[in-house]
C-alpha positions in Angstrom: -24.2 4.0 30.1 -22.1 2.6 27.1 -18.7 3.4 28.7 -19.0 2.8 32.5 -16.4 3.7 35.2 -14.9 6.6 33.2 -13.8 10.1 34.4 -15.8 12.9 32.9 -13.0 14.3 30.8 -12.3 10.9 29.1 -16.0 10.4 28.5 -16.1 13.8 26.8 -13.2 12.9 24.5 -15.0 9.7 23.4 -18.2 11.6 22.7 -16.4 14.3 20.7 -14.7 11.5 18.7 -18.1 9.8 17.9 -17.7 6.7 20.0 -21.2 5.3 20.6 -20.4 2.0 22.3 -17.2 0.1 23.3 -15.8 -2.8 21.2 -15.6 -6.2 22.9 -12.0 -5.7 24.1 -12.8 -2.3 25.4 -15.8 -3.6 27.4 -13.8 -6.5 28.9 -10.8 -4.4 29.8 -12.9 -1.6 31.4 -14.8 -4.1 33.5 -11.6 -5.9 34.6 -9.6 -2.7 35.2 -12.3 -1.4 37.6 -11.3 -4.2 39.9 -7.7 -2.9 40.0 -6.1 -6.0 38.7 -3.2 -6.5 36.3 -4.4 -7.7 32.8 -3.0 -10.2 30.3 -5.1 -9.7 27.2 -5.0 -11.5 23.9 -6.8 -9.5 21.2 -6.6 -9.2 17.5 -5.2 -6.2 15.6 -7.8 -3.7 14.7 -10.0 -4.5 17.7 -9.6 -1.1 19.4 -7.1 -2.2 22.1 -5.1 1.1 22.0 -8.2 2.9 23.2 -9.0 0.0 25.5 -5.8 0.3 27.6 -6.1 4.1 27.4 -9.5 3.8 29.1 -8.2 1.2 31.5 -5.5 3.4 32.9 -7.8 6.5 33.2 -9.1 5.7 36.6 -5.6 5.2 38.0 -4.2 8.4 36.4 -7.1 10.7 37.1 -9.0 9.3 40.1 -11.9 11.7 40.9 -10.1 14.7 39.4 -11.4 16.5 36.4 -7.9 17.0 35.0 -4.4 15.5 35.4 -1.9 17.1 37.8 0.8 19.4 36.4 3.1 17.5 34.0 6.3 16.1 35.6 7.7 12.6 35.9 5.5 10.3 33.7 2.5 8.6 35.3 2.1 5.9 32.5 4.5 4.2 30.2 3.5 2.3 27.0 6.1 0.1 25.3 5.5 -0.8 21.6 7.6 -2.9 19.2 7.9 -0.5 16.2 8.2 3.2 15.6 5.0 3.3 13.5 3.0 1.6 16.2 4.4 3.8 19.0 3.6 7.0 17.0 0.1 5.7 16.3 -0.4 5.0 20.0 0.9 8.5 20.9 -1.7 10.0 18.5 -4.6 8.0 19.9 -3.8 8.7 23.6 -3.2 12.4 22.8 -6.8 13.0 21.7 -8.2 10.7 24.4 -6.5 12.6 27.2 -6.6 16.1 25.6 -9.7 17.2 27.7 -7.9 16.1 30.8 -4.9 18.2 30.0 -2.8 15.2 29.2 0.7 15.6 27.7 1.7 12.5 25.7 5.3 12.2 24.4 6.9 9.6 22.1 10.4 8.3 22.4 11.3 6.1 19.3 14.4 5.2 17.3 15.1 7.3 14.3 14.1 10.6 16.0 16.3 13.2 17.7 17.0 11.9 21.2 18.0 15.4 22.4 14.6 16.8 21.5 13.0 13.9 23.3 15.1 14.5 26.4 14.0 18.2 26.4 10.4 17.2 26.2 10.8 14.7 29.1 12.5 17.4 31.1 9.6 19.8 30.5 7.2 17.3 32.1 4.9 14.6 30.7 2.0 12.5 31.8 2.3 9.5 29.4 5.4 8.3 27.5 5.1 6.0 24.5 8.2 4.4 23.1 10.1 1.6 21.6 12.2 -0.7 23.9 15.7 0.4 22.8 15.0 4.1 22.9 13.3 3.9 26.3 16.2 1.9 27.8 18.6 4.5 26.4 16.7 7.4 28.1 16.5 5.4 31.4 20.3 4.8 31.3 20.9 8.5 30.6 18.5 9.4 33.4 16.3 11.4 31.0 13.3 9.3 31.9 12.4 9.0 35.6 10.2 6.0 36.4 9.6 6.6 40.1 6.1 8.0 39.6 4.8 5.4 37.2 1.4 4.1 38.1 0.7 2.1 34.9 2.9 0.2 32.4 1.5 -1.2 29.1 3.3 -3.7 26.9 1.6 -3.5 23.4 2.1 -6.3 20.9 4.2 -8.1 23.4 4.6 -11.2 21.1 6.1 -9.0 18.4 8.6 -7.4 20.8 9.8 -10.8 21.8 10.1 -12.0 18.2 12.2 -8.9 17.4 14.6 -9.7 20.3 13.6 -7.0 22.8 13.3 -9.3 25.8 16.5 -8.0 27.5 15.4 -4.3 27.0 11.9 -5.0 28.3 13.2 -6.8 31.4 15.5 -3.9 32.0 12.7 -1.3 31.7 10.3 -3.3 33.9 12.8 -4.0 36.6 13.3 -0.2 37.1 9.6 0.6 37.6 7.8 0.8 40.9 6.6 -2.6 42.3 3.1 -1.3 43.0 2.4 -0.3 39.4 -0.5 -1.7 37.3 0.8 -3.8 34.4 -1.3 -4.4 31.2 0.1 -6.8 28.7 -1.5 -7.0 25.3 -0.6 -9.6 22.7 -2.2 -11.0 19.6 -1.1 -14.5 20.7 -0.1 -15.9 24.1 2.9 -18.3 23.6 4.8 -19.7 26.5 7.4 -16.8 26.5 4.6 -14.3 27.0 3.1 -16.2 29.9 6.5 -16.5 31.5 7.0 -12.7 31.2 3.5 -12.2 32.8 4.3 -14.5 35.7 7.5 -12.6 36.4 6.3 -9.0 36.1 2.6 -9.1 36.8 0.7 -9.7 40.1 -2.3 -12.1 39.9 -3.0 -11.0 36.4 -6.5 -11.5 35.0 -6.3 -13.3 31.7 -8.7 -12.1 29.0 -9.0 -13.9 25.7 -11.1 -11.7 23.5 -12.8 -13.9 20.9 -12.7 -11.3 18.1 -12.0 -13.5 15.1 -15.4 -13.1 13.7 -15.5 -9.4 14.4 -12.0 -8.9 13.1 -13.1 -10.2 9.7 -16.7 -8.9 9.7 -15.8 -5.6 8.2 -13.2 -7.0 5.8 -14.2 -8.8 2.6 -11.5 -11.1 1.2 -11.0 -11.7 -2.5 -8.5 -14.1 -4.1 -7.6 -13.2 -7.7 -6.1 -15.7 -10.0 -3.1 -14.1 -11.8 -0.4 -15.0 -14.3 2.9 -14.2 -12.5 4.3 -11.9 -15.3 1.1 -9.8 -15.1 1.0 -9.1 -11.4 1.9 -5.4 -11.9 -0.9 -5.0 -14.4 -3.4 -6.8 -12.1 -2.4 -4.5 -9.3 -3.1 -1.5 -11.5 -6.5 -2.9 -12.6 -7.5 -3.7 -9.0 -6.6 -0.1 -7.9 -8.5 1.3 -10.9 -11.6 -0.8 -10.3 -11.8 -0.1 -6.5 -11.0 3.6 -6.9 -10.2 3.6 -3.1 -9.4 7.0 -1.5 -6.4 5.2 0.1 -4.9 1.8 -0.6 -1.9 -0.2 0.6 -0.1 -2.7 -1.7 2.1 -5.1 0.2 5.3 -6.7 -1.2 7.7 -9.1 0.5 11.0 -7.3 -0.4 12.4 -3.8 -0.5 13.4 -4.3 -4.2 9.8 -5.2 -5.0 8.5 -2.1 -3.3 10.9 0.2 -5.2 10.0 -1.5 -8.5 6.2 -1.4 -8.0 6.3 2.2 -6.8 8.2 3.3 -9.9 5.8 1.3 -12.1 2.6 2.8 -10.6 4.1 6.3 -10.6 5.0 5.9 -14.3 1.4 5.0 -15.0 0.0 8.1 -13.3 -0.8 7.0 -9.7 0.1 9.2 -6.7 2.3 6.7 -4.8 4.5 6.7 -1.7 6.6 3.8 -0.3 7.2 2.4 3.1 10.1 0.0 3.9 12.8 -0.6 6.4 15.4 1.3 4.3 13.7 4.6 4.7 14.5 7.0 7.6 11.9 8.0 10.1 11.5 11.4 8.6 10.8 9.8 5.2 8.2 7.4 6.7 6.4 10.2 8.5 6.3 12.3 5.3 4.9 9.3 3.4 2.2 8.7 6.0 1.3 12.4 6.1 0.9 12.5 2.3 -1.6 9.6 2.6 -3.5 11.3 5.4 -3.9 14.7 3.7 -4.7 13.1 0.3 -1.6 14.1 -1.7 -1.0 10.4 -2.2 -3.6 7.6 -2.6 -1.5 4.5 -2.8 1.2 3.2 -0.5 3.5 0.4 -1.6 5.1 -1.2 1.5 6.8 -4.1 3.1 5.5 -5.7 6.3 7.0 -2.8 8.2 3.5 -1.2 7.6 1.6 -4.3 8.6 1.4 -3.0 12.2 0.7 0.4 13.7 -0.6 2.1 10.6 -4.1 3.5 11.0 -5.4 5.6 8.1 -9.1 6.5 8.3 -9.7 6.5 4.6 -7.8 3.2 3.9 -10.4 0.9 2.3 -8.2 -1.5 0.2 -5.3 -3.8 0.9 -3.6 -5.7 -1.9 -1.2 -8.5 -1.3 0.9 -8.3 -4.5 3.2 -11.0 -2.9 1.5 -13.7 -0.8 2.2 -13.2 2.9 4.5 -15.6 4.6 1.8 -17.0 6.9 -1.7 -16.4 8.1 -0.8 -14.1 11.0 1.1 -11.7 8.6 -1.9 -11.8 6.3 -4.2 -10.8 9.1 -2.0 -8.0 10.3 -1.7 -6.7 6.7 -5.4 -6.9 6.1 -6.1 -5.4 9.5 -4.9 -2.0 8.2 -8.4 -1.7 6.7 -11.9 -2.5 8.2 -11.0 -0.7 11.4 -13.4 0.9 13.9 -16.5 -0.2 12.1 -15.3 0.9 8.6 -15.6 -1.5 5.7 -12.6 -2.7 3.8 -11.4 -5.1 1.1 -8.3 -7.4 1.2 -7.2 -8.7 -2.1 -4.7 -11.6 -2.5 -3.1 -12.1 -5.9 -2.6 -15.8 -6.3 -0.6 -17.5 -9.1 -1.8 -21.0 -9.9 1.4 -22.5 -8.6 0.8 -21.0 -5.2 -3.0 -21.6 -4.9 -2.7 -24.6 -2.5 -0.5 -22.5 -0.1 -2.9 -19.6 -0.3 -5.9 -21.9 0.5 -4.1 -23.4 3.5 -3.2 -19.9 4.8 -6.8 -18.7 4.4 -8.1 -21.8 6.2 -5.8 -21.2 9.1 -7.1 -17.6 9.3 -10.7 -18.9 9.1 -11.3 -16.8 6.1 -13.5 -17.7 3.1 -12.5 -15.5 0.2 -14.3 -14.9 -3.1 -12.2 -16.4 -5.9 -12.3 -14.6 -9.2 -10.3 -13.5 -12.2 -8.6 -10.1 -12.5 -10.7 -7.0 -13.3 -11.0 -6.6 -17.1 -10.1 -3.4 -18.9 -13.6 -3.2 -20.4 -15.2 -3.5 -16.9 -13.0 -0.6 -15.7 -13.9 1.5 -18.6 -17.6 0.9 -17.9 -17.1 1.9 -14.2 -15.3 5.0 -15.4 -18.4 6.0 -17.3 -20.6 5.6 -14.3 -18.1 7.5 -12.0 -17.9 10.4 -14.5 -21.7 10.9 -14.4 -21.5 10.8 -10.6 -18.7 13.4 -10.5 -19.7 16.5 -8.4 -19.0 18.6 -11.4 -22.2 17.3 -13.0 -24.3 18.2 -9.9 -22.9 21.6 -9.1 -24.6 24.6 -10.8 -22.4 26.1 -13.4 -20.9 29.6 -13.0 -21.8 32.4 -15.4 -18.5 32.3 -17.1 -18.9 28.6 -17.6 -22.3 29.1 -19.2 -20.8 31.8 -21.5 -18.0 29.5 -22.6 -20.4 26.6 -23.2 -22.4 28.8 -25.5 -19.3 29.7 -27.4 -18.3 26.0 -27.7 -21.8 25.0 -28.9 -21.6 27.6 -31.7 -18.4 25.9 -33.0 -19.0 22.2 -32.1 -22.0 19.8 -32.0 -23.2 18.5 -28.6 -22.0 15.0 -29.5 -18.5 16.3 -30.3 -18.3 18.2 -27.0 -19.5 15.2 -25.1 -16.8 13.1 -26.7 -14.2 15.7 -25.9 -15.4 15.8 -22.2 -15.1 12.0 -22.0 -11.6 12.2 -23.5 -10.5 14.9 -21.0 -11.9 12.7 -18.1 -10.1 9.6 -19.3 -6.7 11.4 -19.6 -6.8 12.0 -15.9 -6.9 8.3 -15.2 -4.2 5.6 -15.6 -5.1 3.4 -18.6 -6.3 -0.1 -17.6 -4.4 -3.1 -18.8 -5.6 -6.2 -20.7 -4.8 -9.1 -18.4 -5.3 -12.9 -18.5 -7.4 -15.1 -16.2 -5.4 -18.3 -15.7 -8.6 -20.0 -14.5 -9.8 -19.8 -18.1 -8.3 -22.9 -19.7 -8.2 -21.2 -23.1 -5.9 -18.5 -21.6 -7.7 -15.8 -23.4 -7.1 -12.1 -22.5 -9.9 -10.9 -20.2 -11.0 -8.0 -22.3 -14.7 -8.7 -23.0 -13.9 -9.1 -26.8 -12.0 -11.3 -29.1 -8.2 -10.9 -28.7 -6.6 -8.5 -31.1 -4.7 -10.3 -33.8 -1.8 -8.1 -35.2 -1.7 -10.3 -38.3 -5.3 -9.7 -39.2 -4.7 -8.4 -42.7 -8.1 -6.9 -43.3 -8.1 -5.0 -40.0 -4.6 -3.6 -40.7 -5.6 -2.5 -44.2 -8.7 -0.8 -42.9 -6.5 1.2 -40.4 -4.4 2.8 -43.1 -0.7 2.9 -43.8 1.9 2.5 -41.0 4.7 4.8 -40.1 7.9 3.6 -38.4 9.3 5.5 -35.4 12.6 5.3 -33.5 12.7 5.5 -29.7 16.0 6.3 -27.9 15.6 3.4 -25.4 16.9 -0.1 -26.0 18.0 -3.3 -24.2 20.7 -1.5 -22.3 17.9 0.7 -20.8 16.0 -2.4 -19.8 13.4 -1.8 -22.5 10.7 -4.4 -22.5 7.4 -4.6 -24.4 5.3 -4.6 -21.2 6.9 -1.3 -20.2 7.1 0.3 -23.6 3.4 -0.2 -24.5 2.0 1.8 -21.6 4.7 4.5 -22.2 3.8 4.8 -25.9 0.0 4.8 -25.4 0.0 7.2 -22.5 2.5 9.8 -23.9 1.3 9.4 -27.5 -2.4 9.5 -26.6 -3.2 6.6 -28.8 -4.9 3.2 -28.3 -2.9 0.0 -28.3 -4.5 -1.1 -31.5 -2.6 1.5 -33.6 0.8 0.2 -32.3 2.1 -2.5 -34.6 5.4 -4.3 -34.6 8.0 -3.4 -31.9 11.7 -4.3 -32.5 14.0 -3.8 -29.5 17.7 -3.3 -30.3 20.7 -2.6 -28.0 20.5 1.2 -28.0 17.1 1.9 -29.6 13.6 0.6 -30.3 11.8 0.8 -33.6 8.0 0.5 -33.8 5.0 1.0 -36.1 2.1 3.5 -35.7 -0.9 2.5 -37.8 -4.1 4.1 -39.0 -2.9 7.6 -39.9 -2.3 8.4 -36.2 1.4 9.1 -36.7 1.2 12.9 -36.7 -1.1 13.0 -33.7 1.2 10.5 -31.9 4.4 12.5 -32.6 2.9 15.8 -31.4 1.4 14.3 -28.2 4.6 12.4 -27.4 6.6 15.6 -27.7 4.2 17.6 -25.4 4.0 15.0 -22.6 6.5 13.5 -20.3 10.3 13.7 -20.0 12.2 15.4 -22.8 15.0 12.8 -22.3 12.8 10.1 -23.9 12.3 11.0 -27.5 10.8 9.5 -30.7 11.7 10.2 -34.3 9.6 9.4 -37.3 11.4 7.2 -39.8 8.7 6.7 -42.4 8.4 3.5 -44.4 11.9 4.0 -45.8 13.5 3.7 -42.3 11.7 0.6 -41.3 13.9 -2.4 -40.3 13.9 -5.2 -42.8 11.1 -7.8 -42.3 11.8 -11.0 -40.6 11.0 -14.5 -41.7 7.9 -15.0 -39.6 8.1 -18.8 -40.0 11.1 -18.9 -37.7 10.4 -19.8 -34.0 12.3 -16.6 -32.9 10.1 -14.3 -35.0 6.8 -15.9 -33.8 7.7 -16.1 -30.2 5.6 -13.1 -29.1 2.0 -12.6 -30.1 2.7 -9.0 -31.0 5.7 -10.0 -33.1 8.1 -8.1 -30.8 11.5 -8.8 -32.2 14.6 -8.3 -30.0 16.9 -7.5 -32.9 20.7 -7.4 -32.4 22.9 -4.8 -33.9 25.8 -7.2 -34.3 28.8 -6.2 -36.4 29.8 -8.6 -39.2 32.8 -10.8 -38.6 33.8 -13.6 -36.2 31.9 -14.2 -33.0 33.1 -12.3 -30.0 35.6 -14.0 -27.6 33.8 -15.5 -24.6 35.4 -15.8 -21.2 36.4 -19.4 -20.4 36.7 -20.4 -24.1 40.1 -21.1 -25.6 40.5 -19.7 -29.1 42.4 -22.1 -31.3 44.4 -20.9 -34.2 43.6 -22.5 -37.5 46.0 -25.3 -38.5 48.2 -24.7 -41.4 48.1 -27.1 -44.3 
């Protein structure tokens, strides 16, 4: 029997969920719990410990009965460090105890305490909560601990790190002495052992050696990046993987906001998770990921624990984690319950040594590589287009009739090209990025870098038309932001965009190769009407610069940050004393 010593209702829940055999931590905990002992368990995140202690308490809660008794004062209490983890545990225990008639309630900060009090008054079997909110309900006598048979401390090391020791001791001191106590922790420092000695009775210590298993379903990749191109590399990694759900981790809230806006602007469906969001906003973001309305989550380490998304197959560390443990918790969001996952670290050359040390501590050997190239992503797009279900499904009659009408007007080659264009417009355009491991510093494009001063190529593309854009330096206009905006809204390739000159209140740029009309029409149809372009023609072009000057040759695309400075004396600067000219 793969899951021994289980009540029939719990075994039925596992079978309905597709559990064929227990994980190592589940096997060890089930065997030890059958002896009726308290447990002190060290197990890695993603090892199945939530189900493990759910199974461990089943015998105590159910005994020989088929279902739980009528809901009243709680029989089990689970304490978790964060709202996300507590809500995740509540969902896991809900399906596990559903056949037994279990009622599982969460009590966490950020939710309505009056609603929680009403649910507790209506009767429950299992309560899952965060330390502060549980203590609050105990002090207000909304939560009655007299009937508790089992108490679980999940991620105990994290709770102590967050300063919840006093709350935990308050909660435990109010529970019955004859309870069973299960303490789970990724690590077992001295503080955890002291807590176990004080509140557990002859606890059996289980150290689950899950390091190999924890990494077995996660493949690690370390990608060399140029710091200023990290946003572009994130985009290319997302496009290359084409994951149903992905998480991109940043170290700060500002970085989360910035990257979310950047990816949204480029056409991704993105949500954010950070400490500045309310619980309702976090729940809405997670629900959008679960039901497929969003495919990318940009998050701080608030999402490194307690987030379990079945379709999450890609984790990107846009900022390097602070240490190996944080990296493992982040990466552990994927590769769960036997599913495969990929964890990608973006590593600037200046931080490679630190990244290697962190990976060594985590006992991880990554595959080092350069960033995905734009050409490789375009090749993958072609393969994915042919594998699209639209090509395998039989066409409807109206589709066949429309196809015959189109074939009468266009050749098969033209229609195939139009189909490819329609498919590409649904996807964010890949970026040309640099592999800093290449000593030449060439752009990783699969072809020779485009040279804007190639006279023959420019002449072959036809005459250029200058345009004015109503964004300038005061709007934080920057070439790296403007180029994706112009190519996406104008439906043109980068090669037709020539010189770009950014001024205080506007930007002037060239469109080459006779694409000006197409560009202007497409730009007007797409995107926000607040961002507008106006054709200037050659007459309205800004005067040419002396390209021999260092300022003019600073950027490879000859982007000139022009200044609309009025003639006359230099403006007064704070801290400078203006001296009047001396009279003869």
